[in-house]
C-alpha positions in Angstrom: 0.0 -83.9 -12.4 0.0 -82.7 -8.8 1.3 -85.1 -6.2 0.0 -85.9 -2.8 1.3 -88.0 0.1 -1.1 -89.8 2.3 0.3 -91.0 5.6 -1.8 -93.6 7.3 -3.5 -96.7 5.8 -6.6 -96.6 8.0 -10.0 -95.5 6.8 -9.4 -91.8 7.0 -6.1 -92.0 5.2 -7.5 -94.5 2.6 -10.4 -92.3 1.8 -8.1 -89.4 1.3 -6.2 -91.5 -1.2 -9.4 -92.4 -3.0 -10.8 -88.9 -3.2 -7.4 -87.5 -4.3 -7.0 -90.2 -7.0 -10.5 -89.6 -8.3 -9.6 -85.9 -8.6 -6.6 -86.7 -10.7 -3.7 -86.5 -8.2 -0.7 -88.8 -8.3 -1.1 -90.5 -4.9 1.7 -92.1 -2.8 0.2 -93.9 0.2 2.4 -94.7 3.2 1.5 -97.1 6.1 3.8 -98.0 9.0 2.6 -101.6 9.2 2.6 -104.3 6.6 -1.2 -103.8 6.6 -3.3 -101.5 8.8 -4.3 -103.2 12.1 -5.7 -100.4 14.3 -9.2 -98.9 14.8 -10.3 -99.2 11.2 -10.2 -103.0 11.2 -11.4 -103.4 14.8 -14.7 -101.5 14.6 -18.3 -102.4 13.7 -18.2 -101.3 10.1 -21.2 -99.2 10.8 -22.1 -96.1 8.8 -24.2 -94.6 11.5 -26.0 -91.5 10.4 -28.8 -91.8 13.0 -26.9 -90.5 16.0 -25.1 -87.5 14.4 -25.5 -84.0 15.8 -28.1 -81.8 14.1 -26.7 -79.3 11.6 -23.3 -79.5 10.1 -22.4 -83.0 11.5 -25.6 -84.5 10.2 -25.1 -82.9 6.8 -21.5 -84.2 6.7 -22.8 -87.7 7.6 -25.4 -87.6 4.8 -22.8 -86.5 2.3 -20.5 -89.3 3.5 -23.4 -91.8 3.2 -23.8 -90.9 -0.4 -20.1 -91.2 -1.1 -20.1 -94.6 0.7 -22.8 -95.9 -1.6 -20.8 -94.7 -4.7 -17.5 -96.2 -3.5 -19.3 -99.4 -2.4 -20.5 -99.9 -6.0 -16.9 -99.8 -7.2 -15.0 -101.7 -4.4 -15.6 -105.1 -2.8 -16.1 -103.9 0.7 -19.4 -105.5 1.6 -21.4 -102.2 1.6 -25.1 -102.7 2.2 -27.8 -100.1 2.8 -29.4 -102.2 5.6 -30.6 -99.4 7.9 -30.8 -99.9 11.7 -33.3 -100.5 14.5 -32.9 -99.1 17.9 -34.9 -101.4 20.2 -37.0 -100.0 23.1 -37.2 -102.7 25.8 -39.7 -100.8 28.0 -42.6 -98.4 27.6 -40.4 -95.5 28.9 -37.8 -96.3 26.3 -40.5 -96.5 23.6 -41.7 -93.0 24.7 -38.2 -91.6 24.1 -37.8 -93.2 20.7 -41.2 -91.8 19.7 -39.7 -88.3 20.6 -36.8 -89.1 18.3 -39.1 -90.0 15.5 -40.7 -86.5 15.9 -37.5 -84.5 15.9 -37.5 -81.7 13.3 -34.9 -83.5 11.1 -36.3 -87.0 11.7 -37.3 -87.3 8.0 -33.9 -86.2 6.9 -32.4 -89.0 9.0 -34.9 -91.6 7.7 -36.5 -92.2 11.1 -39.7 -94.2 11.5 -41.3 -95.5 14.7 -42.3 -99.2 14.7 -44.3 -101.0 17.4 -43.4 -104.6 18.3 -45.6 -106.2 15.7 -44.1 -104.0 12.9 -40.6 -104.7 14.2 -41.2 -108.4 14.2 -42.6 -108.3 10.7 -39.3 -106.7 9.5 -37.0 -108.9 11.7 -38.7 -112.3 12.6 -35.7 -113.3 14.7 -36.4 -110.5 17.2 -39.0 -112.5 19.1 -38.2 -111.3 22.6 -39.6 -108.8 25.1 -39.6 -105.3 23.9 -42.0 -102.5 23.1 -41.0 -101.4 19.6 -38.1 -99.8 17.7 -36.8 -96.7 15.9 -35.9 -97.5 12.3 -33.3 -95.4 10.5 -33.2 -96.0 6.8 -30.0 -94.0 6.2 -27.7 -96.2 8.3 -25.5 -98.7 6.5 -22.7 -101.2 7.0 -19.5 -102.4 5.5 -17.2 -105.4 6.3 -14.1 -104.4 8.3 -12.3 -107.5 7.2 -12.8 -106.6 3.6 -12.8 -102.8 3.8 -9.2 -101.6 3.5 -8.1 -104.4 1.2 -11.1 -103.8 -1.0 -10.4 -100.1 -1.2 -6.8 -100.6 -2.0 -7.8 -103.0 -4.8 -10.0 -100.2 -6.2 -7.1 -97.8 -5.9 -5.0 -100.1 -8.1 -7.3 -99.0 -11.0 -5.6 -95.6 -10.8 -2.2 -95.8 -12.6 -0.7 -93.0 -10.5 -1.5 -94.6 -7.1 1.4 -96.2 -5.2 1.0 -98.2 -1.9 4.0 -98.3 0.3 3.6 -100.4 3.5 6.2 -100.6 6.4 7.2 -97.0 6.1 7.0 -95.3 9.5 7.3 -91.5 9.2 9.6 -90.0 11.8 10.1 -86.5 10.4 8.2 -84.0 8.4 9.3 -80.7 6.9 8.2 -78.1 4.3 10.4 -76.0 2.1 10.2 -74.2 -1.3 10.1 -77.6 -3.0 7.0 -78.8 -1.2 6.3 -81.2 1.7 8.6 -84.0 2.7 8.5 -87.0 5.1 11.2 -89.5 5.9 11.6 -92.7 8.0 14.4 -93.7 10.4 16.5 -95.1 7.6 16.5 -91.8 5.7 14.1 -92.8 2.9 12.2 -89.7 1.8 9.0 -89.0 -0.1 7.9 -85.5 -1.3 4.8 -83.9 -2.8 3.0 -80.7 -3.1 0.3 -81.8 -0.7 0.2 -84.2 2.2 -2.4 -85.6 4.6 -1.1 -87.0 7.9 -3.9 -89.4 9.0 -2.2 -91.1 11.9 -5.3 -92.0 13.9 -4.6 -92.5 17.6 -0.8 -92.1 17.1 -0.4 -88.8 18.9 3.3 -89.1 19.7 6.5 -89.0 17.7 7.0 -86.3 15.1 3.3 -85.4 15.1 3.1 -84.6 18.8 4.4 -81.0 18.5 1.7 -80.2 15.9 -1.1 -81.5 18.1 0.2 -79.9 21.4 -3.0 -77.8 21.9 -5.4 -79.9 19.9 -8.6 -80.9 21.8 -8.0 -84.6 21.5 -8.3 -87.7 23.6 -8.0 -91.4 23.1 -10.9 -93.8 23.7 -10.6 -97.6 24.3 -13.4 -99.9 23.3 -14.1 -103.6 23.9 -15.9 -105.6 21.3 -16.7 -109.2 20.4 -18.0 -111.5 17.7 -20.4 -114.3 18.1 -20.8 -117.6 16.3 -23.1 -117.4 13.3 -26.7 -116.7 14.1 -28.2 -119.3 11.7 -30.5 -116.7 10.3 -30.2 -113.3 8.5 -30.9 -109.9 10.0 -31.9 -107.2 7.6 -30.9 -104.4 9.9 -28.1 -103.4 12.3 -29.4 -103.2 15.9 -28.9 -100.9 18.9 -30.5 -100.7 22.3 -31.9 -97.6 23.9 -28.8 -97.1 26.0 -27.2 -95.9 22.7 -29.4 -92.8 22.9 -27.3 -91.7 25.9 -24.1 -91.6 23.8 -25.1 -89.9 20.5 -25.5 -86.1 20.3 -28.6 -86.3 18.0 -30.7 -87.3 21.1 -29.3 -84.9 23.7 -32.6 -82.9 23.9 -34.9 -85.9 24.4 -36.4 -87.0 27.7 -33.4 -89.2 28.5 -34.2 -89.2 32.2 -37.1 -91.6 31.3 -34.5 -94.2 30.4 -33.7 -94.5 34.1 -30.3 -95.5 35.5 -28.1 -98.0 33.6 -27.1 -101.2 35.4 -24.0 -101.1 37.5 -21.9 -102.8 34.8 -23.3 -100.6 32.0 -22.6 -97.5 34.1 -19.0 -98.7 34.9 -18.1 -99.4 31.3 -20.3 -96.6 29.7 -22.0 -99.3 27.6 -24.5 -99.5 24.8 -25.4 -102.4 22.6 -24.5 -102.0 18.9 -24.8 -105.1 16.7 -24.1 -105.7 13.1 -24.3 -109.1 11.4 -21.4 -110.0 9.2 -21.6 -111.7 5.8 -20.7 -115.0 7.4 -23.7 -114.8 9.8 -21.7 -113.9 12.9 -22.6 -110.8 14.9 -20.1 -108.1 15.9 -21.3 -106.7 19.2 -20.2 -104.0 21.7 -19.3 -101.7 23.1 -17.7 -100.1 26.2 -15.9 -96.8 26.6 -12.8 -96.1 28.5 -11.4 -92.5 28.5 -8.6 -92.3 31.1 -5.1 -93.3 30.2 -3.1 -95.4 30.6 -5.6 -98.0 29.4 -5.5 -101.5 30.8 -4.4 -104.4 28.6 -7.0 -106.7 30.1 -10.2 -107.8 28.4 -13.0 -107.7 31.0 -15.7 -110.4 30.7 -18.5 -108.6 32.6 -19.5 -106.3 29.7 -19.9 -109.3 27.4 -22.2 -111.0 29.9 -24.3 -107.8 30.0 -24.5 -107.6 26.2 -25.6 -111.2 25.9 -28.3 -110.6 28.5 -29.6 -107.6 26.4 -29.5 -109.7 23.2 -31.2 -112.7 24.8 -34.1 -110.4 25.9 -34.4 -108.9 22.4 -34.1 -112.2 20.5 -36.2 -114.1 23.0 -33.7 -116.9 23.2 -30.1 -117.8 23.9 -28.0 -116.1 21.3 -24.9 -117.8 19.8 -21.8 -118.0 22.0 -19.0 -115.3 21.8 -16.1 -116.7 19.8 -13.7 -113.7 19.7 -13.0 -110.7 21.9 -10.8 -107.7 21.3 -10.3 -104.1 22.0 -9.3 -101.0 20.0 -8.3 -97.4 20.5 -9.4 -94.4 18.5 -8.7 -90.6 18.5 -11.6 -88.3 19.4 -12.2 -84.6 19.2 -13.3 -83.2 22.6 -14.4 -79.8 21.3 -17.3 -78.8 19.1 -15.1 -79.6 16.1 -16.5 -82.6 14.3 -13.0 -83.7 13.7 -9.5 -82.1 13.8 -7.9 -80.7 10.7 -4.8 -78.6 11.1 -2.8 -77.0 8.3 0.8 -77.3 9.6 2.5 -76.0 6.4 1.2 -74.9 3.0 -0.6 -77.9 1.5 0.1 -80.1 4.5 -2.8 -81.1 6.8 -3.1 -83.3 9.9 -6.5 -85.0 9.9 -7.6 -87.0 13.0 -10.1 -87.0 15.9 -13.1 -88.5 14.1 -13.7 -90.8 17.1 -16.5 -93.2 16.9 -17.9 -91.3 13.9 -14.7 -91.7 11.9 -15.8 -94.7 9.9 -19.1 -93.0 9.1 -17.7 -89.6 8.1 -14.4 -90.7 6.5 -15.2 -90.1 2.8 -16.7 -86.7 3.5 -13.8 -85.7 5.7 -11.4 -86.7 2.9 -13.5 -84.8 0.4 -13.2 -81.6 2.4 -9.4 -81.9 2.5 -9.0 -82.7 -1.2 -11.3 -79.7 -2.1 -8.8 -77.4 -0.3 -6.0 -78.8 -2.5 -8.1 -78.3 -5.6 -8.7 -74.6 -5.1 
């Protein structure tokens, strides 16, 4: 049985462990913390097909969406094929989402234009002031609080899977016996294949391998509200989200007009997904220039609540929790960064905001190389 080392317990690393285990590899899974606590547990849990770039990126997202459904049927991760609604709050925004519903690949994405009455029929809680919505039936969601633990429980069903937390890799080397990693105490693990999925950790032993990689870090602010007291059947976005997703780059985005001062400053969009407990995870902002501040700004949350109040037509529940997170993002045309640094050894990172969506398909592409 061929052996593989997976370094990193986030969603990219964990999906590599799952796809490798399902292919019959003996998997040793290393994580520097007692349990992962970075981007994978701080995000929306959205599987967001709707905004992916036409062509290869969309195809990868649709493959990932299929894999998510399969894995979600095996693991307790709160997977649900709930779809999404992008809400147009003005007639100009409605014109733009109508364009989106007419794109050549709109059917492939599961797009359908809805007027206000049709939207309200699907989501009675959305009783506010808006013109209509763009429905995407291929979008889905999982529960970040359940996700990684649920996937590791699933991995326990594979007898050749081993989870090793609190192992921080400080060195990697390859020789005639395979690929090897060690920690500061000298503990070492070896295998024929290795996936280094370190997320936004660009320093340390991995830095020299990423020296020329087109990568940057992105900081987000997010929040969670008190329970809504009603059930939403879709995830939600506002039309500002169209500005930030490559699928919509050729639409008449100028019709959206200028963003508010706060939304411009923080490069904001509204994304909203209701959790199983009825609360709503909302965001987000974008900060690209390091060093990032440690402070949580309140103004973006005030803006988001204003947008939500307009869409819901009432005061939405109070914000109960606020947090931030940092992810690694490719800055080139590459959908994500994979680098083979030695025979059978790959660094995989840079998925950015699409990392959660694409993770199983990214992992599948790596494992397929090992299976050749």
